[in-house]
C-alpha angles and dihedrals in degrees: 000000000000128000095266090054091049090052090048090050091050093049089049090049091049092049092050091049091048090051091055090049092053091048091051090048091052089051092053092045091057093046110028090181089068095081095162089072091056089053092050093045086057092047093054092044092056090046091050091052091047095053089047094054089049089054091050093061108139091031096060130038113283090244090063093041094053119007096039094037096055090040089057093050091050090048086053090055090052091054090047090054089049089052091056092048091050090049092056092041092245128139115259112244131223092235088070081083093053098100090049092048092050089052093048090050091048091051088060093054120098090235092064095068096035100050130051090189091055091053092049092045092049090047093051093040096053091043091051088051089051091055090048088055090051090056088048093052092048090053092042092071092053092221123137128201136141092255091051091050092050090049093050091051092049089050091052090050089051090051090052091046092052094046091050092050089047091053093045092050087053094051098039104031112204126202089233144335093283091056095044104118092211096050095102093053091047091050092050094046093046092049090051089053091049093053090046090050092051092050093047090044091053088053089052090053090053092048093050090048090049091049093049090050089052089050091052092048096043104036134080104235094213101050103019090232122130116269124223092280093052091045090054090051095050091042088055090054092051095045088050087063091057096136092056130089132287091057098203136070115212126203118199114189117194130197120188109233122243089350092159088063092056089055092044097046100037106021131257092283089063088050090055089048091051091051091051092042092056091044091056096047093047096046090049092054096054127081127251106274095033118114126231123185145171110236095189139290109008093334121109136173138206121198118192141155113253140174094226149349093267089059091054092047090050090056089051091051092050093055091043090052093046089050094050092048094050114058119194115250115216116174092338095308119111116228116196113216128192135184137210116220136205117196132196137162134198134179111270092234093060104023121123125190094229092050094048093046092049092048091050090047089056091052093044090053088054090048093053089046091048095061104286126252090070138101123243127182128211115262094222096051111118109263090001094125112176122000116266123225121190115205111249123239094206135343105215136046116251123222 
């Protein structure tokens, strides 16, 4: 492939990258909350400019055609890494700039100006490192999906491509990029990786959109807890593992005591804060994999696998204790909130959501009738024995 063909390939690559940048910008413009798309748009825009500057070698100063061109591409990688962190609600890290810093440091060495092979090796080495960092960021979130697996595989392919180019530049030293005999193969493979990345990235956007829609459908907007639909989905997943330990599913139904008095004395805004306050405390007291939902009004439910009724009661006690020790602060005034709890358990193989909620509701009614701020268990729950009543510390919230 001669110089004109390389220039044409670089211009085509720049155009394709610019197109992806525009598409991502439109995606962000239509959904401003999706900030990752804006970061990625900036990343592809910088990469597009970098490829264009490389294609303009001979028409612009060599510093712009090489040093600045590669620096812009590596800055684009840093923006891309930031986009993935924003997507997963993680904090961007300073080491995202490591490839760019290494390139800047390399540009200051005597070898850089004297050796075309050193420049190509350094460019490929820093780009390969940037792709390794992308794999690390994808794994950092601990999330798994088909699109994320595809992206990881594409990034590893790009790492291998850059390592191979680095080795070939060392074995067959070129005067510059345009006399590099493997430049054509590197461009074609790189363009294939770009296309694959765009396709996998589009799938990732679809996955994130679907997840966001599920969250809207299955989540209570005030408290962030699941709603009944979301609870049903999570329950089905627990019941499907019926042959695994622990053997029981527990349902804990909570009702905030004297909630109407909180609204009457402190206003409905304080009531909303009380609901969100309880939801945060309860969710923090549960294990990963347990389900927590708002059933409606001031009533909540926790669904979790347990080995026995005592374990379920212990979880309820832990939530009650955390609630008592953490008053809600509204306009500088502490408001003590308590909750009555009804607990029931059923074997996973025969458990149904409606039955568990009904059983826990019966126990909850007994807890409220027994003085509130206590825990009662359903008589018919396997192994429950006698109902259990915890003495209450106080029965009404204090302003």
